[in-house]
C-alpha positions in Angstrom: 218.3 169.6 109.5 216.2 167.5 111.7 213.1 169.5 110.9 213.7 169.0 107.1 214.0 165.2 107.6 210.7 165.1 109.5 208.8 167.0 106.8 210.2 164.6 104.2 208.9 161.6 106.1 205.5 163.1 106.4 205.3 163.8 102.7 206.3 160.2 101.9 203.7 158.8 104.3 200.8 161.0 102.9 201.7 160.1 99.3 201.6 156.4 100.0 198.2 156.5 101.6 196.6 158.3 98.5 198.2 155.8 96.1 196.5 152.8 98.0 193.1 154.5 98.0 193.2 155.3 94.2 194.2 151.7 93.4 191.0 150.3 95.2 188.7 152.8 93.5 185.7 151.0 91.8 186.7 147.5 93.1 183.9 145.2 94.4 184.6 143.6 97.7 183.7 139.9 97.3 184.6 138.8 100.7 181.9 136.7 102.5 180.2 138.6 105.3 179.5 136.2 108.1 175.8 135.9 109.2 175.0 137.5 112.4 175.0 135.1 115.3 171.6 133.6 116.1 170.8 134.9 119.5 167.7 132.8 120.0 167.9 130.1 122.5 168.1 126.8 120.6 168.2 124.6 123.6 164.4 123.7 123.3 164.2 123.3 119.6 163.0 119.9 118.4 165.5 117.8 116.7 164.6 117.7 112.9 165.9 114.2 112.7 163.4 112.9 115.2 160.6 110.8 113.6 157.0 112.1 113.8 155.0 111.1 116.8 152.5 108.4 115.5 149.9 109.5 118.0 150.0 113.1 116.8 146.6 113.7 115.1 148.3 116.1 112.7 150.7 113.5 111.4 149.8 112.9 107.7 150.8 109.3 108.1 147.8 108.7 110.4 145.2 110.4 108.1 144.5 107.2 106.2 144.1 105.0 109.4 141.5 107.3 111.0 139.2 107.6 107.9 135.9 105.8 108.1 135.5 102.7 105.8 133.6 103.1 102.6 130.0 101.9 103.0 129.1 98.8 101.1 126.4 99.7 98.5 123.1 97.9 99.1 121.9 95.5 96.4 118.8 96.6 94.5 116.0 94.1 95.2 113.9 95.2 92.3 110.2 95.8 92.6 109.1 94.5 96.1 105.5 94.6 97.3 102.0 93.4 96.5 100.1 94.1 93.2 96.8 92.8 91.8 95.2 91.9 88.5 91.5 91.0 88.0 92.4 87.3 88.6 94.7 87.4 91.6 97.5 88.9 93.6 101.2 88.9 93.1 103.5 89.4 96.1 107.2 89.7 95.8 110.1 90.0 98.2 113.8 90.3 97.3 114.1 86.4 97.3 110.5 85.0 96.9 107.2 85.4 95.0 103.7 84.2 95.6 100.7 84.2 93.2 97.3 83.9 94.8 94.5 83.1 92.3 91.0 84.4 92.9 89.6 82.2 90.2 90.2 78.8 91.8 91.5 79.7 95.2 95.1 78.3 94.8 98.6 79.7 95.0 101.9 79.3 93.2 105.1 80.0 95.1 108.8 80.1 94.2 112.1 81.9 94.4 112.7 85.3 92.8 115.8 87.3 91.9 116.6 90.7 90.4 119.7 91.0 88.3 120.8 93.2 85.4 117.4 94.9 85.5 115.4 91.7 85.1 113.0 90.0 87.5 113.2 86.2 87.5 110.8 83.7 89.1 111.8 80.1 89.4 111.3 76.9 91.4 107.5 76.9 91.0 105.0 74.2 90.0 102.3 75.1 87.5 99.9 72.1 88.1 98.6 73.5 91.4 96.1 75.9 89.8 93.3 75.1 87.4 93.6 78.6 85.9 97.4 78.8 85.4 98.3 82.5 84.8 99.3 83.0 81.1 102.5 84.9 82.1 103.9 81.9 83.9 102.6 79.5 81.2 105.0 81.2 78.8 107.9 79.6 80.8 106.7 76.1 81.6 110.0 75.0 82.9 111.2 78.3 84.3 112.7 80.6 85.1 110.1 83.1 84.1 112.0 86.3 83.3 110.5 89.8 82.8 111.6 93.4 82.4 109.8 95.3 85.1 108.4 98.8 84.6 107.1 100.7 87.7 105.1 103.9 87.1 103.4 105.1 90.3 101.3 102.3 91.7 101.4 100.3 88.4 103.8 97.4 87.8 104.1 96.1 84.2 106.0 92.9 83.6 107.2 92.5 80.0 108.2 88.9 79.1 111.7 88.5 77.8 110.6 86.1 75.1 108.5 87.0 72.0 104.7 86.9 72.7 102.6 86.7 69.5 100.0 89.2 70.8 102.6 91.5 72.3 100.8 91.0 75.6 102.2 92.3 78.9 101.1 91.9 82.5 99.7 95.0 84.1 99.3 95.0 87.9 98.0 97.7 90.3 98.4 98.4 94.0 94.6 99.1 94.1 92.0 97.6 91.8 88.4 98.8 91.5 86.1 95.8 91.1 82.5 95.6 89.8 80.5 92.3 89.9 77.5 91.5 87.7 75.1 88.6 87.3 73.8 88.3 83.7 70.8 86.3 82.6 70.3 85.5 78.9 66.9 85.4 77.2 67.2 81.6 77.3 67.6 81.6 81.1 71.4 80.8 81.2 73.4 82.8 83.8 76.9 84.2 83.8 78.8 85.9 86.7 81.1 88.6 85.5 83.9 90.4 87.3 85.1 93.7 85.8 88.3 95.4 87.0 89.4 99.0 86.7 92.3 101.1 87.8 91.6 103.9 90.4 91.8 106.5 87.6 89.1 104.7 85.5 91.2 102.7 83.0 89.8 99.2 82.2 92.2 96.4 83.2 90.4 93.1 82.5 87.3 91.1 83.2 86.3 87.5 83.3 83.1 85.5 83.3 81.9 82.0 84.3 78.7 80.2 83.6 76.8 79.3 86.8 74.2 76.8 85.5 76.5 74.3 83.6 75.6 75.6 80.2 77.7 76.8 77.3 74.8 78.4 75.4 75.5 81.9 76.9 78.7 82.6 74.9 80.7 79.8 76.6 81.4 78.0 79.9 84.0 80.6 80.9 86.3 83.3 79.4 87.7 86.8 79.7 86.6 90.3 78.9 89.6 91.8 77.0 88.3 95.3 76.0 85.7 97.8 76.8 85.0 99.9 73.7 82.4 102.6 72.8 79.5 101.5 70.7 76.9 103.4 68.7 75.3 106.3 70.7 75.5 105.5 74.4 76.1 101.8 73.9 79.2 100.1 75.3 80.8 97.0 73.8 82.5 94.3 76.0 84.8 92.2 73.9 84.9 88.6 75.1 87.2 85.6 74.4 86.4 82.1 75.8 88.7 79.6 77.5 89.0 76.0 76.6 89.9 73.9 73.5 87.2 75.4 71.3 88.2 79.0 70.4 85.5 81.6 70.5 85.0 85.3 70.5 81.9 87.4 71.2 80.7 91.0 71.7 78.3 91.9 74.5 76.7 95.3 73.7 75.4 97.2 76.7 72.5 99.3 75.5 71.3 100.6 78.9 73.3 100.8 82.2 72.9 102.2 85.6 74.9 101.6 88.8 72.8 98.5 89.6 71.2 97.3 86.4 72.0 96.8 82.7 70.6 95.2 79.6 71.9 94.4 76.1 72.6 91.8 73.4 75.4 89.5 72.4 76.6 87.7 69.4 79.6 85.6 68.5 81.0 82.3 67.3 83.2 79.4 68.4 84.7 76.4 66.7 81.3 74.7 65.9 78.6 77.3 65.9 77.5 81.0 65.9 75.2 82.4 68.6 73.3 85.5 69.6 70.7 86.6 72.1 69.8 89.2 74.7 70.5 89.5 78.4 69.8 91.6 81.5 72.1 92.1 84.4 72.1 93.0 88.1 75.0 94.3 90.1 76.1 92.0 92.9 78.3 92.6 96.0 
């Protein structure tokens, strides 16, 4: 009897276990699995709530403080230096200018500025020179304002007001000068100064009578152009100074490094004139 009871209990126990396993078949266990314990020693970890060390070079908050300040851009002074024409020399700094005339040994000085691409000269007096430069005469009360163009060693100043002839001022770092003394067939004498660029371009010339006579073209004037003539002849186009307008052509028929000869003709406000002349190069 006891043996039968024991077998019955065993069957009941075995049957109960199979029923529980079948009931859980296909079920997903959603229980949270605890993370494994961190075994690293955290005693020396920095506290994340601590503020960054301001002295730390890696601190991004310090990156702006250690940057070098932006350099202040230098102001453009415009064309600065010394240039020449056939009549004189123009010197300019960032704040001043000086014109030294070679015609009547005088100078004109004043202040100078460069702004918006324009050179201005002001604070000058024009009655100090007998031969006032035309480019300052355009602005009798100042300031004289020009647009500068610099190409190599040439400085060109373009007036900012209309000029009837469209004339501009050309200046060079180096001017090649040639002097001549001319004697007309009537015995009147003119000294002539001719100026050229280093590459052989004619700039300007001027002449002045040396025996107090106006018979040989005029008392004084300028050579505006050098033009080719017939054959090997060369024409010097002249315009006189003063209150009696005049123009003339001096034709050079023969020329060497030291001598020349030719003829001239022209007219002024009261007469026409013509004649011949010879010339000698002078130092």
